[in-house]
C-alpha positions in Angstrom: 0.5 -33.4 -6.9 0.8 -29.9 -5.5 1.8 -30.0 -1.8 0.1 -26.7 -1.1 -3.2 -27.2 -2.8 -5.2 -28.0 0.2 -2.8 -26.6 3.0 -5.7 -24.6 4.5 -7.7 -27.7 5.2 -5.0 -29.9 6.7 -5.7 -30.8 10.4 -2.7 -33.0 11.3 -0.2 -30.7 13.1 2.7 -32.9 11.7 1.6 -32.6 8.2 1.0 -28.8 8.7 4.6 -28.4 10.0 6.1 -30.2 7.2 4.2 -28.1 4.7 5.1 -24.9 6.5 8.8 -25.9 6.3 8.6 -26.6 2.6 6.9 -23.2 2.1 9.7 -21.5 3.9 12.2 -23.5 1.8 10.6 -22.4 -1.4 10.3 -18.7 -0.5 13.9 -18.6 0.6 14.9 -20.2 -2.7 12.9 -17.8 -4.7 14.5 -14.9 -2.8 18.0 -16.1 -3.1 17.7 -16.9 -6.7 16.3 -13.5 -7.4 19.2 -11.8 -5.4 21.6 -13.9 -7.4 20.8 -12.7 -10.8 18.0 -15.3 -11.7 15.1 -13.7 -13.7 12.9 -16.6 -14.4 11.8 -19.8 -12.6 14.0 -22.2 -14.5 17.0 -20.2 -13.7 16.1 -20.3 -10.0 15.7 -23.9 -10.2 19.4 -24.2 -11.8 20.7 -22.0 -8.9 19.0 -24.1 -6.2 20.6 -27.3 -7.7 24.1 -25.6 -7.9 23.8 -24.1 -4.3 21.9 -26.9 -2.6 24.7 -27.5 -0.1 25.0 -23.7 0.7 21.2 -23.6 1.2 21.1 -26.6 3.5 24.3 -26.1 5.5 24.8 -22.4 5.7 21.0 -21.0 5.6 19.5 -24.0 7.5 16.9 -25.0 4.9 15.8 -28.6 4.7 14.9 -29.3 0.9 14.3 -32.9 2.1 13.3 -33.8 -1.4 15.7 -31.7 -3.2 15.0 -28.5 -5.2 11.3 -28.5 -6.5 10.6 -28.1 -10.2 9.6 -24.9 -11.7 6.1 -26.0 -12.0 6.0 -26.4 -8.2 7.4 -22.8 -7.8 4.8 -21.5 -10.1 1.9 -23.3 -8.4 3.0 -21.8 -5.2 3.3 -18.2 -6.5 -0.2 -18.7 -8.1 -1.9 -19.6 -4.7 0.0 -17.8 -2.1 -1.8 -14.8 -0.7 0.3 -11.6 -1.7 -0.9 -9.6 1.4 0.9 -12.1 3.7 4.0 -11.9 1.6 4.2 -8.3 1.5 4.0 -8.0 5.4 7.8 -8.3 5.5 8.2 -5.2 3.3 6.0 -3.1 5.4 7.6 -4.1 8.6 10.9 -2.5 7.1 9.2 0.8 6.5 9.0 2.0 10.2 7.2 5.2 10.8 5.8 6.9 7.7 5.2 10.3 9.3 6.7 13.1 7.1 7.7 10.6 4.4 6.9 10.8 0.9 4.9 7.9 -0.6 4.9 7.8 -4.5 2.1 6.0 -6.1 2.3 4.9 -9.7 1.2 2.0 -11.9 3.2 -0.2 -14.2 2.3 -2.7 -17.0 4.1 -6.1 -17.5 4.5 -5.8 -21.2 5.2 -9.4 -21.9 1.7 -10.2 -21.0 0.1 -8.0 -23.6 -2.0 -10.0 -26.0 -1.2 -9.5 -29.7 -3.2 -6.5 -31.3 -4.2 -5.2 -27.8 -3.2 -1.9 -26.1 -2.9 -3.0 -22.5 -1.2 -5.8 -20.8 -3.0 -8.5 -18.9 -0.9 -7.8 -15.8 -0.8 -4.3 -14.4 0.4 -3.4 -11.0 0.1 -0.2 -8.9 2.9 0.3 -6.2 3.4 2.6 -3.1 7.0 3.6 -3.0 8.9 5.1 0.1 11.1 7.2 -1.8 13.9 7.9 0.7 14.1 4.1 1.8 14.0 2.5 -1.7 11.2 0.5 -0.3 7.9 -0.7 -1.7 5.2 -0.2 1.0 2.3 -1.9 -0.8 1.3 -3.1 -4.1 -1.8 -4.3 -5.8 -2.7 -5.9 -9.2 -5.0 -3.8 -11.3 -8.1 -5.8 -12.3 -9.1 -6.5 -15.8 -11.3 -3.8 -17.5 -10.3 -1.2 -14.8 -7.4 1.2 -14.3 -5.3 3.0 -11.6 -8.3 5.2 -10.7 -9.9 2.0 -9.3 -6.9 0.4 -7.9 -5.5 3.2 -6.1 -8.3 3.9 -3.6 -8.5 0.2 -2.9 -4.8 0.0 -2.3 -4.8 3.2 0.0 -7.7 1.6 2.0 -5.3 -1.3 3.1 -2.4 1.0 4.2 -1.7 3.0 7.3 -0.6 6.1 5.5 -1.3 8.6 8.3 1.3 11.4 8.7 2.8 10.8 5.2 2.7 12.8 2.0 1.2 11.0 -0.9 2.3 12.1 -4.4 0.5 10.6 -7.4 0.4 11.5 -11.2 -2.5 13.2 -13.0 -4.6 9.9 -13.4 -5.5 10.1 -9.7 -6.5 13.9 -9.8 -10.1 13.3 -8.7 -11.9 14.7 -5.6 -12.8 11.3 -4.4 -9.3 10.0 -4.4 -7.9 13.4 -2.9 -10.7 13.0 -0.1 -9.6 9.5 0.7 -6.0 10.5 1.1 -7.0 13.2 3.5 -9.5 11.0 5.3 -6.5 8.6 5.9 -4.5 11.3 7.6 -2.1 12.0 4.9 -1.2 15.0 2.8 -0.9 15.1 -1.0 0.8 16.5 -4.0 -1.1 15.6 -7.1 -0.4 16.5 -10.8 -3.3 18.6 -12.4 -4.0 18.2 -16.0 -6.9 18.9 -18.3 -8.8 15.6 -17.1 -9.9 18.1 -14.3 -11.2 20.7 -16.8 -12.8 23.4 -14.6 -10.1 23.4 -12.0 -7.4 23.1 -14.6 -8.6 26.2 -16.5 -9.1 28.3 -13.3 -5.8 27.3 -11.7 -3.6 27.6 -14.8 -4.9 31.1 -15.5 -4.6 32.2 -12.0 -1.1 31.0 -11.6 0.2 32.3 -15.0 -1.3 35.7 -14.5 0.4 36.0 -11.0 3.5 34.1 -11.8 6.0 37.0 -11.5 5.0 37.8 -7.9 4.7 34.4 -6.5 7.3 32.9 -4.2 9.7 30.9 -6.4 12.5 28.4 -6.2 15.0 27.9 -9.0 17.3 25.0 -9.7 19.2 23.6 -12.6 21.2 20.7 -13.6 22.9 19.0 -16.5 24.0 15.7 -17.7 23.4 13.0 -20.5 23.7 15.7 -23.1 21.1 18.0 -21.8 20.7 20.7 -19.4 17.4 21.9 -17.6 16.4 25.0 -15.5 13.3 24.5 -13.3 11.4 27.2 -11.6 8.7 26.2 -9.0 6.1 28.8 -7.9 3.5 28.4 -5.3 0.2 30.2 -4.6 -1.8 29.9 -1.4 -4.4 32.5 -2.1 -7.3 30.6 -3.5 -10.2 32.7 -2.5 -11.0 33.6 -6.2 -11.1 30.1 -7.4 -14.6 28.7 -7.2 -13.6 25.1 -8.4 -11.1 24.7 -5.4 -14.1 24.2 -3.0 -14.7 20.7 -4.5 -11.2 19.4 -3.6 -10.8 18.4 0.1 -8.1 20.3 1.9 -6.7 21.9 -1.1 -4.4 24.8 0.3 -1.7 25.3 -2.4 -1.3 25.5 -6.2 2.0 24.9 -7.8 3.4 25.9 -11.0 6.5 24.3 -12.4 8.3 25.8 -15.4 11.1 23.9 -17.2 13.6 25.1 -19.8 15.4 22.2 -21.4 18.5 22.6 -23.6 19.5 19.8 -25.8 21.4 19.3 -29.1 18.0 19.8 -30.9 17.4 23.1 -29.4 15.5 24.6 -26.5 12.1 23.5 -25.3 9.8 25.1 -22.6 7.1 23.3 -20.5 4.5 24.2 -17.7 3.0 21.7 -15.3 0.6 22.4 -12.5 0.0 20.6 -9.2 -2.5 20.5 -6.3 -1.5 20.1 -2.6 -2.9 20.1 0.9 0.3 21.2 2.4 0.6 24.8 3.8 4.4 25.1 3.8 5.3 28.6 2.3 8.5 27.6 0.9 8.4 26.5 -2.8 11.6 24.4 -2.3 9.5 21.8 -0.3 7.2 21.2 -3.4 10.1 21.2 -5.8 11.6 18.3 -3.7 8.5 16.4 -3.6 7.7 16.8 -7.1 11.2 15.8 -8.3 11.1 13.0 -5.6 8.0 11.5 -7.2 9.9 10.3 -10.2 12.0 8.0 -7.9 9.0 5.4 -8.4 10.0 5.5 -12.2 13.7 5.7 -12.0 14.5 3.6 -8.8 11.5 1.1 -8.9 9.9 0.5 -12.4 13.2 1.2 -14.4 15.1 -1.2 -12.3 12.4 -3.8 -12.2 12.5 -3.8 -16.0 16.3 -3.2 -16.7 17.8 -5.2 -13.8 15.2 -7.9 -13.0 13.8 -8.2 -16.5 10.2 -7.9 -15.3 8.9 -6.8 -18.6 10.0 -10.2 -20.0 8.1 -12.3 -17.4 5.1 -14.0 -18.7 3.7 -15.1 -15.4 0.0 -14.1 -15.3 -2.2 -16.8 -13.6 -3.6 -16.6 -10.2 -1.3 -14.2 -7.8 1.9 -15.5 -9.6 2.8 -12.1 -11.2 2.1 -9.9 -8.1 4.0 -12.4 -5.7 6.9 -12.5 -8.1 6.7 -8.6 -8.3 6.9 -8.5 -4.4 9.9 -10.9 -4.4 11.8 -8.7 -7.0 10.9 -5.5 -4.9 12.2 -7.4 -1.7 15.4 -8.1 -3.5 15.7 -4.6 -4.8 15.5 -3.1 -1.2 18.0 -5.7 0.2 20.6 -4.8 -2.7 19.9 -1.2 -2.1 20.9 -1.6 1.6 24.5 -2.7 0.6 26.6 0.5 0.7 28.9 -0.6 -2.2 29.0 2.1 -4.9 28.4 -0.5 -7.7 25.4 -1.2 -10.0 22.6 -3.5 -8.9 23.6 -5.7 -11.8 27.1 -6.2 -10.4 25.6 -6.7 -6.9 23.3 -9.6 -8.3 26.4 -11.2 -9.9 28.4 -10.9 -6.7 25.5 -12.5 -5.0 25.6 -15.4 -7.5 29.2 -16.4 -6.9 30.0 -15.2 -3.3 27.8 -17.1 -0.8 29.0 -14.9 2.1 28.0 -11.7 0.3 24.5 -13.2 -0.2 24.3 -14.1 3.4 25.1 -10.4 4.3 22.3 -9.2 2.0 19.8 -11.5 3.7 20.8 -10.2 7.1 19.2 -6.9 6.1 15.8 -8.7 5.7 
């Protein structure tokens, strides 16, 4: 029998207290196991049995009936309200004024049915770039996409004073208007899905590129080099299409020249922004910073935490497991050691004192 199946309907305070302690025990086990390199529920159960004495004596957890089975862990993840679970992460963010929030979606590929294009489990995350912290997340409902999930997620968050950056899928006046209505600024990629504005903005920027304020940078590594030039235009009087986009103040052109062993390639990308800063370096930093959600979040979830191999899909299980992985990622990022996250997880598995220090950052 699932001890949490009817938790909300219990009236006996003593029974409620016991259930609450069991809930805390299981959540602590899930987090500790995830920190210690466990990538699925059976591994977390194995970890709990091997470290039961530590969990009881050092962390003060009861586990009166021993370590629960993987089925019990999965039932809890299915039924636990993810909005309650993610409050801990939001509390760590502090003030968002002036901070960059990267919004992006991700598919859990192991849940893709055979012959179908999209996974059954897809999530959209709001990532605080400079804090390595997920500020909010939501599961994308079946037969919908990020264009539906992003507005619903933004409605649940206090983003006032922040700068929201999103890929081109969210380049719609309604989403831009919602960001502005919530008191935030935006930098959003512009592609041909916004046909009229794309045509006008791209022609306007390219015709005036040589005379626009510019910021140039370059870097090299991994067998390639790249030069980037970011130009901005804040004179939008001749662009009729801009009137449909709330608080649109700046158009951005990013030109890249990439050198690899196969030759040289060139690319041009366009962005919209409500910011009025006259320095193109500000926009260059925000556009580059947006990819932190891919490199520091999605890539780590898949490579370090094996999220792409997880087959959890029922109820809230996938989203709750995603929140726990992000919590572990945040705690590992707080550790100043200059070693990989993989090594930190291994260290947490065999060094109880190190694991305790990680948990102190929660």
